Rosetta silent file (secondary structure, phi, psi, omega in degrees, C-alpha in Angstrom):
SEQUENCE: MSIIVETLVTLRPPAVMPVFIEVMAEKAMPLLKRHGLDPFAAWSQAGGPAQQVMHLSRFDSLASYERARASLEKDSSRSTWNVEALQGIDVTEVISVGEPSPYSPDERIARALAESGASPRKCFQRIARMRLGMEEEAKEHLAVIIREVEKNSGAIQLITGVQSILGRRDELKDTFILPKGQDALAEARAAEAAIEGDTVDRWHACLKEE
SCORE:     score description
SCORE:     0.000 S_00000001
   1 L     0.000  124.776  177.231  -10.164  -10.951  -10.267 S_00000001
   2 L   -74.864  159.588  178.425   -9.117   -9.779   -6.818 S_00000001
   3 E  -131.122  156.624  174.395   -8.626   -6.081   -6.113 S_00000001
   4 E  -114.880  126.622  179.002   -6.501   -4.032   -3.734 S_00000001
   5 E  -106.180  124.239  179.911   -8.117   -1.018   -2.073 S_00000001
   6 E  -107.054  122.059  178.468   -5.798    1.750   -0.901 S_00000001
   7 E  -114.307  117.330  179.873   -7.183    4.192    1.660 S_00000001
   8 E  -108.822  117.675 -179.381   -5.123    7.321    2.316 S_00000001
   9 E  -109.017  122.686  178.630   -6.188    9.369    5.335 S_00000001
  10 E  -105.274  130.814 -175.092   -4.713   12.865    5.736 S_00000001
  11 E  -116.238  138.040  172.448   -4.819   14.464    9.200 S_00000001
  12 E  -137.634  139.103   -5.795   -4.500   18.096   10.249 S_00000001
  13 L   -75.619  164.640 -176.855   -2.954   19.338   12.457 S_00000001
  14 H   -57.676  -30.231 -174.984   -0.042   16.863   12.602 S_00000001
  15 H   -64.831  -12.160 -176.927   -0.090   16.746   16.400 S_00000001
  16 H   -84.298   -2.667 -176.635   -3.363   14.775   16.356 S_00000001
  17 H   -53.495  -47.212  179.990   -1.733   11.607   14.990 S_00000001
  18 H   -58.278  -38.132  178.744   -1.454    9.846   18.421 S_00000001
  19 H   -65.178  -44.616 -178.468   -5.161   10.494   19.056 S_00000001
  20 H   -63.425  -43.538  179.849   -6.121    9.186   15.620 S_00000001
  21 H   -61.141  -40.715  178.823   -4.008    6.030   16.001 S_00000001
  22 H   -63.958  -43.102  178.622   -5.654    5.321   19.362 S_00000001
  23 H   -63.068  -43.412 -179.919   -9.124    5.770   17.870 S_00000001
  24 H   -60.646  -45.189 -176.368   -8.255    3.506   14.943 S_00000001
  25 H   -68.381  -43.033 -172.366   -6.937    0.743   17.199 S_00000001
  26 H   -86.268  -33.279 -172.810   -9.706    0.826   19.806 S_00000001
  27 H  -117.642  -46.664 -172.742  -12.797    1.710   17.776 S_00000001
  28 H   -72.768  -46.207 -174.943  -12.258    1.699   14.012 S_00000001
  29 H   -61.605  -45.407  176.176  -10.414   -1.595   13.504 S_00000001
  30 H   -59.225  -37.432  179.453  -12.980   -3.778   15.323 S_00000001
  31 H   -68.113  -45.994  179.148  -15.722   -2.072   13.302 S_00000001
  32 H   -61.739  -41.633 -179.859  -13.894   -2.478    9.988 S_00000001
  33 H   -63.321  -38.320 -179.576  -13.168   -6.127   10.756 S_00000001
  34 H   -61.597  -29.949 -178.620  -16.824   -6.771   11.541 S_00000001
  35 L  -103.366    9.711  176.839  -17.751   -5.604    8.044 S_00000001
  36 L    77.587   25.172 -176.614  -14.851   -7.300    6.251 S_00000001
  37 L  -113.743   10.819 -176.394  -12.878   -4.098    5.656 S_00000001
  38 L   -69.752  138.121 -177.296   -9.878   -4.662    7.924 S_00000001
  39 L   -77.718  152.700  173.067   -6.532   -3.915    6.218 S_00000001
  40 L   -90.965  -13.769  175.544   -3.722   -6.419    5.752 S_00000001
  41 E  -150.553  143.311  178.495   -1.177   -3.588    5.996 S_00000001
  42 E  -153.386  142.738  178.426   -1.281   -0.090    7.479 S_00000001
  43 E  -155.187  163.720  177.980    1.315    2.547    8.203 S_00000001
  44 E  -111.810  151.726  178.287    1.714    6.252    8.966 S_00000001
  45 E  -142.503  140.915 -175.797    3.828    8.768    7.109 S_00000001
  46 E  -111.482  154.805  176.480    4.779   12.316    8.018 S_00000001
  47 E   162.210  135.102  176.099    5.527   15.344    5.899 S_00000001
  48 L    68.380 -148.853 -175.059    4.596   18.988    5.437 S_00000001
  49 L   -82.565    2.276 -176.203    1.654   20.515    7.303 S_00000001
  50 E  -140.426  170.454  171.921   -0.151   17.184    7.716 S_00000001
  51 E  -124.429  156.452 -175.008    0.351   13.530    8.522 S_00000001
  52 E  -130.852  150.308  174.002   -1.054   10.562    6.654 S_00000001
  53 E  -123.865  131.977 -179.256   -2.174    7.029    7.390 S_00000001
  54 E  -114.906  133.632  174.791   -2.285    4.407    4.623 S_00000001
  55 E  -122.115  140.073  172.687   -4.369    1.220    4.674 S_00000001
  56 E  -120.178  130.860  178.905   -4.274   -1.628    2.144 S_00000001
  57 E  -132.188  148.922  179.004   -7.117   -4.153    1.935 S_00000001
  58 E  -115.311  139.921  177.855   -7.764   -7.062   -0.441 S_00000001
  59 E  -133.869  153.999 -178.625  -11.141   -8.174   -1.803 S_00000001
  60 L   -67.994  -26.633 -178.863  -12.201  -10.977   -4.109 S_00000001
  61 L  -162.712  168.062  175.811  -13.931   -8.513   -6.436 S_00000001
  62 H   -63.641  -36.450  179.746  -15.120   -4.929   -6.742 S_00000001
  63 H   -63.445  -39.536 -179.897  -18.627   -6.139   -5.897 S_00000001
  64 H   -67.488  -35.243  175.916  -17.443   -7.685   -2.611 S_00000001
  65 H   -65.961  -44.259 -178.999  -15.759   -4.404   -1.652 S_00000001
  66 H   -63.646  -36.632  177.113  -18.903   -2.420   -2.460 S_00000001
  67 H   -65.517  -40.617  179.486  -20.998   -4.787   -0.321 S_00000001
  68 H   -65.292  -42.376  178.309  -18.614   -4.356    2.598 S_00000001
  69 H   -62.997  -43.094 -179.963  -18.696   -0.563    2.273 S_00000001
  70 H   -62.835  -38.997  178.130  -22.494   -0.560    2.106 S_00000001
  71 H   -63.760  -41.031  178.617  -22.645   -2.708    5.234 S_00000001
  72 H   -64.462  -43.235 -177.568  -20.345   -0.289    7.063 S_00000001
  73 H   -62.070  -28.547 -178.393  -22.367    2.754    6.015 S_00000001
  74 L   -82.694   -9.758 -176.805  -25.516    1.208    7.515 S_00000001
  75 L   -80.215  112.430 -175.748  -23.852    0.640   10.900 S_00000001
  76 H   -65.601  -26.371 -178.894  -25.120    3.369   13.231 S_00000001
  77 H   -67.246  -21.207 -178.519  -22.195    2.935   15.635 S_00000001
  78 H   -62.662  -51.520 -177.107  -19.831    4.247   12.945 S_00000001
  79 H   -69.153  -30.705 -178.492  -21.108    7.831   12.982 S_00000001
  80 H   -62.753  -53.212 -177.784  -21.413    7.907   16.778 S_00000001
  81 H   -74.577  -26.570  177.465  -17.752    7.276   17.576 S_00000001
  82 H   -58.844  -50.110 -176.456  -16.567    9.299   14.571 S_00000001
  83 H   -65.889  -43.649 -175.930  -18.114   12.506   15.874 S_00000001
  84 H   -72.150  -46.992 -171.580  -17.073   11.967   19.486 S_00000001
  85 H   -80.920  -28.798 -174.231  -13.537   10.674   19.039 S_00000001
  86 L  -105.843   18.834  179.412  -12.405   12.795   16.091 S_00000001
  87 L   -62.175  130.373 -179.889  -13.736   16.158   17.212 S_00000001
  88 L    87.033    0.638  179.558  -11.280   18.917   16.278 S_00000001
  89 L  -110.631  127.095  176.959   -9.423   16.740   13.774 S_00000001
  90 E   -86.882  111.994 -176.081   -9.585   17.515   10.047 S_00000001
  91 E  -115.568  124.004  174.970   -9.733   14.121    8.299 S_00000001
  92 E  -117.947  127.805 -176.943   -9.578   13.703    4.510 S_00000001
  93 E  -116.351  127.435  176.751  -10.005   10.208    3.035 S_00000001
  94 E  -121.927  126.293 -177.143   -8.997    9.236   -0.513 S_00000001
  95 E  -113.681  129.770  177.539   -9.775    5.724   -1.772 S_00000001
  96 E  -122.435  142.741 -179.316   -8.072    4.121   -4.795 S_00000001
  97 E  -118.938  130.194 -179.576   -8.915    0.750   -6.340 S_00000001
  98 E  -140.467  171.451  176.963   -6.387   -1.321   -8.255 S_00000001
  99 E  -112.308  144.310  179.601   -5.654   -4.826   -9.487 S_00000001
 100 E   -61.086  140.634  175.863   -2.609   -6.862   -8.442 S_00000001
 101 L   -71.884  159.309 -178.461    0.248   -6.876  -10.940 S_00000001
 102 L   -56.884  -31.091 -179.403    1.249  -10.246  -12.492 S_00000001
 103 L   -84.106    6.508 -176.295    4.347  -10.407  -10.262 S_00000001
 104 L  -130.353   66.642  179.290    2.171   -9.917   -7.179 S_00000001
 105 L   -67.285  162.085 -175.596   -0.212  -12.909   -6.831 S_00000001
 106 H   -55.604  -38.291 -175.825   -2.598  -13.077   -3.886 S_00000001
 107 H   -66.578  -19.068  179.239   -0.523  -15.659   -2.005 S_00000001
 108 H   -64.531  -36.942 -179.696    2.406  -13.225   -1.867 S_00000001
 109 H   -58.964  -52.887 -178.245    0.513  -11.006    0.587 S_00000001
 110 H   -61.569  -40.871 -178.155   -0.014  -13.814    3.087 S_00000001
 111 H   -66.583  -44.319 -178.520    3.557  -15.059    2.700 S_00000001
 112 H   -63.329  -42.778 -179.175    5.144  -11.624    3.129 S_00000001
 113 H   -69.727  -37.376  179.645    3.133  -10.830    6.239 S_00000001
 114 H   -67.126  -42.110 -177.201    3.767  -14.262    7.771 S_00000001
 115 H   -71.756  -24.800 -177.383    7.517  -14.115    7.177 S_00000001
 116 H   -83.739  -10.522  177.066    7.823  -10.593    8.590 S_00000001
 117 L    83.902 -178.112 -174.187    6.361  -11.600   11.963 S_00000001
 118 L   -93.054   -9.250 -177.840    3.862   -9.862   14.214 S_00000001
 119 L   -71.256  159.564  178.151    5.976   -6.884   15.286 S_00000001
 120 L   -54.478  135.738 -174.432    5.327   -3.417   13.770 S_00000001
 121 L  -104.671  140.571  169.558    6.637   -3.346   10.206 S_00000001
 122 L   -83.926  127.719 -177.851    8.540   -0.626    8.414 S_00000001
 123 E  -118.265  156.559  179.839    6.922   -0.127    5.004 S_00000001
 124 E  -143.462  133.097  178.380    8.000    1.605    1.824 S_00000001
 125 E  -119.591  130.188  177.240    5.912    2.411   -1.245 S_00000001
 126 E  -114.442  128.799  179.106    7.364    3.127   -4.671 S_00000001
 127 E  -109.638  124.098  178.175    5.200    4.716   -7.368 S_00000001
 128 E  -118.392  137.652  178.566    6.276    4.349  -10.996 S_00000001
 129 E  -112.169  119.890 -170.519    4.546    6.024  -13.937 S_00000001
 130 E   -93.452  150.777  175.207    4.824    4.085  -17.181 S_00000001
 131 L   -70.260  147.841  179.417    4.951    5.313  -20.752 S_00000001
 132 L   -59.699  130.098  178.593    1.849    4.706  -22.866 S_00000001
 133 L    86.162   -4.864 -177.538    2.029    1.339  -24.587 S_00000001
 134 L  -114.669   13.530 -175.264    4.942    0.109  -22.465 S_00000001
 135 H   -61.590  -46.092 -176.861    2.986   -1.022  -19.416 S_00000001
 136 H   -67.084  -41.291  177.894    3.354   -4.782  -19.979 S_00000001
 137 H   -63.308  -41.256  179.630    7.070   -4.550  -20.737 S_00000001
 138 H   -59.139  -43.751 -178.550    7.579   -2.398  -17.646 S_00000001
 139 H   -67.595  -34.101  177.325    5.907   -4.997  -15.425 S_00000001
 140 H   -64.228  -45.518  179.689    8.025   -7.794  -16.904 S_00000001
 141 H   -66.630  -40.282 -178.270   11.267   -5.944  -16.132 S_00000001
 142 H   -65.221  -35.843  177.796   10.074   -4.939  -12.673 S_00000001
 143 H   -59.098  -41.753  178.856    9.233   -8.551  -11.822 S_00000001
 144 H   -66.237  -44.948 -178.370   12.860   -9.510  -12.512 S_00000001
 145 H   -60.399  -48.216 -178.921   14.234   -6.572  -10.519 S_00000001
 146 H   -62.128  -43.837 -179.825   12.118   -7.294   -7.449 S_00000001
 147 H   -60.346  -43.849 -177.154   12.968  -11.002   -7.534 S_00000001
 148 H   -70.338  -40.638 -179.595   16.705  -10.332   -7.774 S_00000001
 149 H   -66.940  -42.667  177.746   16.780   -7.636   -5.077 S_00000001
 150 H   -60.569  -42.787 -176.250   14.778   -9.791   -2.661 S_00000001
 151 H   -70.612  -39.373 -170.662   17.054  -12.769   -3.294 S_00000001
 152 H   -92.857  -19.689 -177.035   20.390  -10.953   -3.147 S_00000001
 153 H  -121.407  -35.834 -174.842   19.906   -8.403   -0.371 S_00000001
 154 L    69.512   11.888 -177.177   16.947   -9.257    1.858 S_00000001
 155 L   -82.076  -23.309  178.706   16.546   -5.500    2.367 S_00000001
 156 L  -134.981  156.356  174.488   13.027   -5.383    0.932 S_00000001
 157 E  -143.291  117.574 -177.199   10.123   -7.782    0.625 S_00000001
 158 E   -67.616  128.028  170.342    7.228   -7.027   -1.715 S_00000001
 159 E   -86.673  -53.969 -178.661    3.784   -7.208   -0.116 S_00000001
 160 E  -158.394  146.820  172.375    1.828   -6.242   -3.195 S_00000001
 161 E  -115.983  132.019 -171.526    2.146   -4.494   -6.539 S_00000001
 162 E  -131.407  137.372  171.251   -0.954   -2.702   -7.790 S_00000001
 163 E  -113.501  131.565 -176.284   -2.021   -1.042  -11.042 S_00000001
 164 E   -59.555  139.710  174.604   -4.947    1.371  -10.822 S_00000001
 165 L   -84.735  -42.880  179.841   -8.237    0.200  -12.326 S_00000001
 166 L  -116.410  150.693  178.128   -9.714    3.683  -12.510 S_00000001
 167 L    83.393 -121.946 -172.959   -7.912    6.967  -12.992 S_00000001
 168 L   -80.928   85.548  178.633   -4.150    6.721  -13.495 S_00000001
 169 L   -68.378  -13.635 -179.587   -3.773    3.422  -15.341 S_00000001
 170 L   -84.334   -2.007 -176.042   -0.143    4.345  -15.965 S_00000001
 171 E   -94.168  133.957  168.165    0.710    4.061  -12.258 S_00000001
 172 E  -113.047  126.113  178.086    2.318    1.074  -10.588 S_00000001
 173 E  -116.544  112.730  179.736    2.330    1.167   -6.788 S_00000001
 174 E  -108.151  126.265 -179.700    4.599   -1.368   -5.122 S_00000001
 175 E  -110.896  127.520 -175.831    4.482   -1.710   -1.341 S_00000001
 176 E  -120.004  149.003  163.871    7.401   -3.335    0.449 S_00000001
 177 E   -89.478  143.312  176.745    8.221   -4.421    3.979 S_00000001
 178 L  -108.317   88.237 -176.085   11.688   -3.365    5.135 S_00000001
 179 L   -57.618  -30.321 -177.902   12.844   -6.330    7.297 S_00000001
 180 L   -98.842    6.300 -179.294   16.095   -4.543    8.174 S_00000001
 181 L    91.671  172.520 -175.042   14.500   -1.134    8.720 S_00000001
 182 H   -61.768  -30.146 -178.103   14.524    2.091    6.730 S_00000001
 183 H   -64.360  -16.552 -177.348   18.325    2.304    6.698 S_00000001
 184 H   -83.232   -1.387  178.651   18.431   -0.730    4.390 S_00000001
 185 H   -59.537  -38.305  178.128   16.921    1.198    1.466 S_00000001
 186 H   -62.450  -37.241  177.462   20.432    2.087    0.323 S_00000001
 187 H   -64.225  -40.541  179.039   21.276   -1.624    0.352 S_00000001
 188 H   -65.055  -41.002  179.035   18.224   -2.358   -1.797 S_00000001
 189 H   -64.763  -39.606  178.671   19.199    0.339   -4.305 S_00000001
 190 H   -65.051  -39.213  178.450   22.727   -1.062   -4.498 S_00000001
 191 H   -65.565  -36.453  176.901   21.349   -4.560   -5.104 S_00000001
 192 H   -66.077  -44.057 -179.174   19.167   -3.195   -7.917 S_00000001
 193 H   -65.233  -24.695 -176.399   22.116   -1.412   -9.519 S_00000001
 194 L   -86.916   -2.652 -179.668   24.167   -4.627   -9.366 S_00000001
 195 L   -63.687  130.067 -176.953   21.698   -6.695  -11.415 S_00000001
 196 L   -73.999  154.937  179.953   23.498   -8.077  -14.456 S_00000001
 197 L    85.710 -165.913 -174.551   22.381   -7.321  -18.001 S_00000001
 198 L  -107.071   17.372 -176.531   20.227   -4.443  -19.214 S_00000001
 199 H   -57.700  -46.470 -177.247   17.047   -5.181  -17.234 S_00000001
 200 H   -64.874  -43.020  178.637   17.320   -2.096  -15.023 S_00000001
 201 H   -63.237  -40.997 -179.788   18.046    0.210  -17.974 S_00000001
 202 H   -68.125  -33.606  176.000   15.137   -1.248  -19.947 S_00000001
 203 H   -63.194  -48.328 -179.482   12.861   -0.793  -16.920 S_00000001
 204 H   -65.877  -29.414  177.925   13.765    2.886  -16.621 S_00000001
 205 H   -68.008  -20.235  179.015   13.258    3.322  -20.375 S_00000001
 206 L   -84.184   -6.678 -173.290    9.620    2.279  -19.856 S_00000001
 207 E  -100.350  151.958  175.091    8.994    5.086  -17.357 S_00000001
 208 L   -73.949  148.774  174.902    7.891    8.649  -17.853 S_00000001
 209 L   -80.447  130.501 -178.861   10.341   11.390  -17.016 S_00000001
 210 L   -96.356    0.000    0.000    9.268   13.286  -13.917 S_00000001
């Protein structure tokens, strides 16, 4: 079973984001790639007193991820550039491990990234929290919704859907590319609302009230 590893990096103060992005591009990414930890998608998000960077990586198994992490930890060059390049920056890293949802097979990742081209991508992540015992039904309805919205609007394209392995098993995290940009989110919502039948209502009935 393949897994998706989500790494959320929170930076303070917000003004350090350009420095962090430069460090990631010039020093971190080559190092991560050398140890098999390079992400297939990454984006930054702003809000509040901090800024965040999200990375998504895929591994064949939890064991393969753990081997890659262990290899990285043994690399002496990692600590050297960390201390020098990130001095004065408060960095908090949170790692989550999940399994792809049934509507998100491994080949979807490669297809979505190939079709979106090499230019910087606008990404959007939706987190849904499912009612106990309704997880499988929720995923069935969501598969239909995503398929119909992608087909009828072209405003979103699913990269991957992930359910946590540890911790919040009730969470579904779906990450989308926005081929038309952030302004097309309204178009995607309209396409979802226009789906015939009761699929959308049944999907929402599977979710916890926030």
